[in-house]
C-alpha positions in Angstrom: 0.0 0.0 -0.1 1.5 3.3 -1.0 1.3 6.5 1.2 -1.3 9.0 0.6 -0.3 12.0 -1.7 -0.5 15.6 -0.4 -3.4 16.1 -2.9 -5.4 12.9 -1.6 -4.7 14.1 2.1 -6.1 17.7 1.1 -9.3 16.1 -0.4 -9.5 13.9 2.8 -9.4 17.1 5.0 -11.9 18.9 2.9 -14.2 16.0 3.3 -13.7 15.9 7.0 -14.4 19.5 7.3 -17.7 19.4 5.3 -18.7 16.4 7.4 -18.1 18.2 10.6 -20.1 21.4 9.3 -23.0 19.0 8.4 -22.9 17.3 11.9 -22.9 20.9 13.5 -25.8 21.8 11.5 -27.8 18.6 12.3 -27.0 19.0 16.1 -28.1 22.7 16.1 -31.4 21.6 14.2 -31.9 18.8 16.8 -31.6 21.2 19.7 -33.8 24.0 18.2 -36.4 21.2 17.4 -36.2 19.8 20.8 -36.6 23.0 22.7 -39.4 24.2 20.2 -41.5 20.8 20.8 -42.2 21.8 24.3 -44.5 24.9 22.9 -46.2 23.2 19.9 -49.6 23.7 21.4 -50.4 26.7 23.4 -53.5 26.9 25.8 -55.3 29.9 27.5 -58.4 30.0 29.7 -60.6 33.2 29.2 -63.4 32.8 31.3 -65.4 29.8 30.3 -63.5 29.7 27.1 -60.4 27.4 26.4 -58.2 28.5 23.8 -55.9 25.8 22.2 -53.5 27.1 19.5 -51.2 25.0 17.4 -47.9 26.7 17.2 -46.1 25.5 14.1 -46.6 28.4 11.6 -43.3 27.4 9.8 -45.1 24.0 8.9 -48.4 25.6 8.2 -49.5 24.1 11.6 -49.5 20.6 10.3 -49.7 18.0 13.1 -46.9 15.5 13.8 -46.7 13.1 16.7 -45.5 15.4 19.2 -48.3 18.1 18.3 -50.8 15.3 18.6 -49.8 14.3 21.9 -49.8 17.9 23.2 -53.3 18.4 21.4 -54.5 15.2 23.2 -53.4 16.6 26.6 -55.0 20.0 25.9 -58.3 18.3 25.3 -58.2 16.2 28.3 -57.5 19.3 30.4 -60.5 20.8 28.9 -62.7 17.7 29.6 -61.6 17.6 33.2 -61.9 21.4 34.0 -65.7 21.9 34.9 -65.5 25.7 34.7 -64.7 25.5 31.1 -67.7 25.5 28.5 -66.3 25.6 25.2 -62.9 25.0 23.2 -61.7 26.9 20.3 -58.9 25.3 18.3 -56.9 27.6 15.9 -53.6 27.7 14.2 -50.9 30.5 14.8 -49.7 32.5 11.9 -51.3 32.9 8.5 -52.4 29.2 7.7 -53.7 26.2 9.3 -53.6 22.8 7.6 -55.4 19.8 8.3 -52.4 17.5 7.4 -50.6 15.1 9.6 -46.8 15.0 8.8 
């Protein structure tokens, strides 16, 4: 086996740098996604009205598994609170989709 040439080492270093950058971007995306999942659904009580807002405007408020779980939790809260009489479901931002992603 022959030793690597300077050109081959240069290409290998460039590939490693690109892989490192991609890894950093993916890790950053994972951290942002994990922190934003805590507020995919926002709720607020105003008198006897319970507002349930889907907070994924960047995804046109499509419902994914985490959002579905938070919606389920919000509905259970509404059902168990005897002071609440009506629930209003809405999407934050300009659009609201009925698509599950």
